C-alpha positions in Angstrom: -34.6 42.9 -38.8 -35.0 41.3 -42.4 -37.9 38.9 -43.7 -37.8 35.6 -42.7 -38.6 34.4 -46.1 -35.8 31.8 -47.1 -33.9 31.6 -50.1 -34.8 29.0 -52.5 -32.9 25.6 -52.7 -31.6 26.5 -56.1 -30.0 29.9 -54.6 -28.5 28.3 -51.6 -27.1 25.4 -53.5 -25.8 27.7 -56.1 -24.4 30.2 -53.5 -22.3 27.6 -51.6 -21.5 25.6 -54.4 -20.0 28.8 -56.4 -18.7 29.7 -53.0 -17.0 26.9 -52.4 -15.2 27.0 -56.1 -14.7 30.3 -56.6 -12.6 30.5 -53.1 -10.9 27.5 -54.4 -10.4 29.5 -57.8 -8.6 32.4 -56.6 -6.3 30.3 -54.2 -5.4 28.2 -57.2 -5.2 31.5 -59.3 -2.7 33.5 -57.0 -0.4 30.2 -56.1 -0.3 28.6 -59.7 1.0 31.9 -61.5 4.3 31.9 -58.9 4.7 28.2 -59.5 7.7 26.5 -61.5 7.2 25.3 -64.7 6.0 22.1 -63.7 3.5 19.2 -64.3 2.0 20.0 -61.3 1.7 23.8 -62.5 0.0 22.9 -65.7 -2.1 20.5 -64.4 -3.3 23.4 -61.7 -3.5 25.6 -64.8 -5.8 23.0 -66.5 -8.2 22.4 -63.7 -8.6 26.5 -63.0 -10.0 26.8 -66.5 -12.1 23.8 -66.1 -13.9 25.0 -63.0 -13.6 28.7 -64.4 -15.7 27.8 -67.2 -17.8 26.0 -65.1 -18.6 29.2 -63.2 -19.1 31.2 -66.2 -22.1 28.9 -66.9 -23.0 29.3 -63.3 -23.1 32.9 -62.8 -25.9 33.0 -65.8 -27.8 30.4 -64.1 -27.6 32.2 -61.0 -28.5 35.7 -62.3 -31.2 34.4 -64.2 -32.1 32.5 -60.8 -31.9 35.6 -58.6 -34.1 37.5 -61.4 -36.6 34.7 -60.9 -36.8 34.6 -57.1 -35.3 37.4 -55.9 -35.3 38.0 -51.9 -36.7 41.0 -50.7 -35.7 43.2 -47.8 -38.5 44.0 -45.9 -36.8 45.7 -42.7 -37.6 49.7 -43.3 -35.3 50.3 -39.9 -32.2 50.1 -41.6 -30.1 53.0 -42.6 -30.5 54.3 -46.8 -26.6 53.8 -46.5 -26.9 50.2 -45.6 -29.8 49.4 -47.7 -27.7 50.9 -50.8 -24.9 48.7 -49.8 -26.9 45.6 -49.5 -28.1 46.6 -53.2 -25.2 46.9 -54.5 -23.1 44.2 -53.1 -24.8 41.0 -55.2 -24.4 42.9 -58.3 -20.8 43.5 -57.3 -20.5 39.6 -56.4 -21.8 38.8 -60.0 -19.9 41.3 -61.9 -16.4 40.2 -60.4 -17.5 36.4 -61.2 -18.6 36.9 -64.6 -15.6 39.1 -65.3 -13.1 37.0 -63.8 -14.7 33.6 -65.6 -15.2 35.3 -69.1 -12.0 37.0 -69.2 -10.3 33.7 -68.1 -12.2 32.1 -71.2 -11.3 35.1 -73.5 -7.7 35.0 -72.8 -7.2 31.4 -72.9 -9.6 31.3 -76.2 -8.0 34.3 -78.2 -4.9 33.1 -77.6 -5.2 29.9 -78.9 -5.4 27.7 -75.9 -8.3 25.3 -76.0 -10.0 24.9 -72.3 -9.7 21.0 -71.8 -12.9 20.2 -69.4 -11.3 17.8 -66.6 -9.9 15.5 -69.9 -13.4 14.9 -70.7 -14.3 17.3 -73.8 -12.1 19.9 -75.7 -14.3 23.6 -75.9 -13.7 24.0 -79.7 -11.9 27.4 -80.2 -13.6 30.4 -81.3 -11.8 33.4 -81.1 -8.3 31.8 -82.5 -5.4 34.0 -83.4 -6.7 37.0 -81.5 -3.6 37.7 -79.2 -4.0 41.3 -78.8 -7.6 40.7 -77.5 -6.2 37.4 -75.5 -3.8 40.2 -73.8 -6.5 42.6 -72.9 -8.7 39.6 -71.3 -5.4 39.0 -69.3 -4.8 42.2 -67.6 -8.6 42.0 -66.6 -8.6 38.6 -65.1 -4.9 39.6 -63.5 -6.1 43.4 -62.4 -10.1 42.3 -61.2 -8.6 39.3 -59.1 -7.8 41.6 -56.4 -10.6 43.6 -56.5 -12.8 40.8 -56.8 -10.9 38.7 -53.4 -11.6 42.3 -51.4 -15.1 42.2 -52.6 -15.5 38.6 -51.3 -13.7 39.1 -48.2 -16.5 42.5 -47.7 -19.0 40.0 -48.5 -18.1 37.4 -46.0 -17.3 40.2 -43.4 -20.8 41.7 -43.8 -22.2 38.3 -43.3 -20.6 38.0 -40.1 -21.5 41.5 -39.2 -25.4 40.5 -39.9 -25.0 37.6 -37.9 -23.0 38.0 -34.6 -23.5 42.1 -34.4 -27.0 43.1 -35.9 -28.6 39.4 -35.0 -30.7 39.3 -38.1 -31.7 36.1 -40.1 -29.3 36.9 -43.2 -27.0 34.0 -42.8 -29.6 31.7 -41.7 -31.9 32.3 -44.4 -28.9 31.3 -46.7 -28.2 28.1 -45.0 -29.0 24.8 -46.6 -32.1 22.9 -44.7 -33.5 25.9 -43.1 
């Protein structure tokens, strides 16, 4: 159905690397907010912030990489609605990742909580003493999270639909080594 052109190795790597850590970030985020205030909770927060900052950098790389080598859909037999959903879903995913990573960074930074990258390097505070901005970023982070989880779930379901129902090469084109 779709073009047999495979995604670049860079896009494949970024996709699977980011997918693994984004799912982990969502799980950690939902779990850590309900944990009792213990060392484990604060360690989890620190790791969440470290990986979140990496996602902030990677989403920009991913967007740039996608712009440079964007795969084209060549199947004209799909419906207009299906084509529209494909065209909207990728930017929606990038927007969610960007909103979550950026709001997390702003929430910590503006709240005066430096992000310590895995205990190796502490990012300098750029927006310190901006509690109001931190509060807005917290709201964005909190409200986008369930929307993001739903969009990611739909992305996974759409992939399974393409693979098992439409039986096209959408999933196999994204698999490493193909």
